[in-house]
C-alpha positions in Angstrom: 107.1 -15.2 -35.7 103.5 -14.7 -35.6 102.5 -16.0 -32.3 99.7 -18.8 -32.0 95.9 -17.6 -31.5 94.9 -19.1 -28.6 90.8 -20.2 -27.9 90.8 -21.5 -24.2 87.5 -23.9 -24.4 87.7 -24.3 -20.7 84.9 -23.7 -17.8 86.6 -21.6 -14.9 86.6 -23.4 -12.1 85.1 -21.5 -8.5 82.5 -21.7 -6.5 79.6 -20.9 -8.9 80.7 -23.7 -11.0 78.3 -26.3 -10.7 78.9 -30.2 -9.6 76.8 -32.8 -10.9 73.8 -33.0 -8.6 74.7 -34.8 -5.8 78.8 -34.4 -6.5 81.2 -32.8 -4.4 81.2 -28.9 -5.1 84.4 -27.1 -6.5 86.3 -25.7 -3.2 89.5 -23.6 -3.7 91.0 -21.2 0.0 94.4 -20.1 1.0 95.8 -22.9 3.6 98.6 -20.7 4.3 99.2 -16.5 3.9 102.2 -15.1 2.8 101.7 -13.2 6.2 101.6 -16.4 7.9 104.6 -18.3 6.0 106.8 -15.0 5.9 107.1 -15.8 2.4 104.5 -17.4 0.0 101.0 -18.1 0.0 99.7 -21.8 -0.4 96.0 -22.7 -1.8 94.3 -26.5 -1.5 91.1 -27.4 -3.3 88.6 -29.9 -3.3 86.7 -30.9 -6.1 84.9 -33.4 -8.2 87.3 -35.4 -11.0 84.2 -34.7 -13.5 84.0 -31.0 -12.6 83.8 -28.3 -15.3 85.5 -29.4 -18.5 87.0 -32.6 -18.1 88.0 -35.6 -19.5 86.7 -39.4 -18.8 88.9 -42.7 -18.5 87.4 -45.8 -19.2 87.3 -46.7 -15.8 84.4 -44.1 -15.3 81.9 -46.8 -16.5 84.1 -50.2 -17.3 85.8 -51.6 -13.8 88.3 -52.9 -16.5 89.1 -49.7 -17.8 91.8 -47.8 -18.4 92.7 -44.8 -15.2 93.7 -41.6 -16.2 97.6 -41.8 -15.7 97.3 -44.7 -18.5 95.6 -42.9 -20.9 97.5 -42.1 -24.5 98.5 -38.7 -24.2 98.3 -37.8 -28.0 94.7 -38.5 -27.8 94.7 -35.0 -26.1 97.1 -33.4 -28.1 95.6 -33.0 -31.9 94.0 -31.9 -34.8 90.1 -31.5 -34.1 87.4 -30.1 -35.8 84.6 -27.9 -34.2 81.0 -29.3 -36.2 78.1 -26.9 -35.6 75.0 -29.0 -34.2 73.1 -26.4 -32.9 69.3 -26.4 -32.9 68.9 -30.2 -33.1 67.7 -32.2 -30.1 69.0 -35.7 -31.0 72.7 -35.6 -32.7 73.5 -38.9 -34.9 75.7 -39.8 -37.0 73.7 -38.8 -40.0 74.3 -35.0 -39.3 78.5 -35.3 -38.7 80.0 -34.3 -42.2 83.1 -35.9 -43.4 86.1 -34.9 -41.5 88.8 -32.9 -42.8 92.4 -34.6 -43.6 94.1 -35.4 -40.6 91.3 -34.9 -38.1 91.7 -37.1 -35.1 89.1 -35.2 -32.8 85.6 -34.0 -33.4 84.1 -31.0 -31.0 79.8 -30.7 -31.1 79.4 -27.4 -30.7 75.6 -27.3 -29.8 75.7 -24.1 -27.6 73.0 -25.8 -25.4 74.2 -24.7 -22.1 73.6 -21.5 -21.7 74.5 -20.6 -18.0 77.2 -22.0 -16.5 76.7 -21.1 -13.2 73.8 -23.7 -13.3 73.5 -27.3 -13.9 71.7 -27.3 -17.0 67.9 -29.5 -17.1 68.3 -30.9 -20.3 70.7 -31.4 -23.6 70.9 -33.1 -27.1 70.9 -36.5 -27.1 74.0 -38.4 -28.7 73.1 -40.9 -30.9 75.7 -44.2 -30.2 76.2 -44.3 -34.4 78.6 -41.9 -33.1 81.1 -44.1 -31.9 81.0 -46.4 -35.0 80.9 -43.6 -37.1 84.5 -41.9 -35.3 86.1 -45.7 -35.5 85.3 -45.7 -39.0 86.8 -42.6 -39.3 89.8 -42.3 -37.6 88.5 -40.1 -35.2 89.7 -41.0 -31.3 88.4 -38.2 -29.1 84.5 -36.7 -29.0 84.1 -33.3 -27.3 81.0 -31.7 -26.2 79.7 -28.5 -24.6 77.6 -30.1 -22.4 78.0 -32.3 -18.8 78.1 -35.9 -20.6 77.4 -37.6 -23.8 74.4 -39.5 -22.1 71.9 -37.9 -20.1 71.6 -37.1 -16.4 69.3 -39.6 -15.2 70.7 -42.7 -17.3 72.2 -45.4 -15.5 72.9 -47.7 -18.7 75.1 -45.1 -20.1 74.4 -46.0 -23.7 76.9 -43.6 -25.6 79.5 -44.2 -22.5 79.3 -48.2 -23.9 79.3 -47.7 -27.4 82.6 -45.0 -27.1 83.8 -48.3 -25.1 83.4 -50.5 -27.2 84.9 -48.9 -30.2 87.5 -47.9 -28.0 87.0 -44.2 -28.9 87.6 -41.7 -25.9 85.3 -38.5 -24.3 85.7 -34.7 -23.7 82.7 -33.2 -21.8 81.8 -29.5 -20.4 83.9 -27.6 -23.4 82.7 -24.1 -23.8 82.3 -23.4 -27.9 80.0 -20.5 -27.9 82.6 -18.4 -29.6 84.3 -20.4 -31.8 83.7 -20.7 -35.2 83.4 -24.4 -37.0 86.5 -25.5 -38.7 89.9 -27.4 -37.7 92.1 -26.5 -35.0 95.0 -27.6 -32.9 93.7 -29.1 -29.7 95.5 -29.4 -26.0 93.7 -31.0 -23.6 95.7 -32.9 -21.1 94.4 -34.4 -17.9 96.3 -34.4 -14.8 98.4 -37.7 -14.0 96.0 -39.0 -11.3 97.2 -42.7 -10.5 93.6 -44.9 -10.3 91.6 -41.9 -11.3 88.7 -42.4 -13.7 88.6 -38.7 -14.7 90.4 -35.3 -14.4 89.5 -31.9 -15.1 91.7 -30.1 -18.1 92.8 -26.9 -19.4 91.8 -27.4 -23.0 92.5 -25.0 -25.7 92.5 -24.8 -29.3 95.0 -22.9 -31.5 96.1 -22.4 -34.8 
């Protein structure tokens, strides 16, 4: 049997992983060493729930929205289509092709976050029309290779709200630089954190 070809599209979490301005940086350390315990190393970490590659639960932008442990898991185990949108400063539904049969996730490859050790100064604008297009096409999850589907300084969060109204879901901070456009299987499961508004994920594509 031929082994699965797996593509890791997650950011590594380390002390150089940039946090949202003003958010909590990632920290990991050994709280107990093997020498101290006599048997094992034990680590601890602190992080924002929106660090690196992560999903947003609707509770992130809606006080009445679903929290992480309530999210339907099939959204994050899906057939995904990578769409190349490199060079576009604003991306709308008009820039997106007809999705392939069976696709329920679209991943937009902008390659605009060049240095992953620094929080980017800018990234493409995602037009709210994408959310309606997703609903029309039966697409439930949108993945982007930038920190957010909205701009850093936005308070109204128009794209988040459009996704919420249309009951669509969000995956942010994926890494698609070396991924060809096409159809893959996606796994990007969140941690089961009760009451949380977001969670880091280990996102992978495979054939």
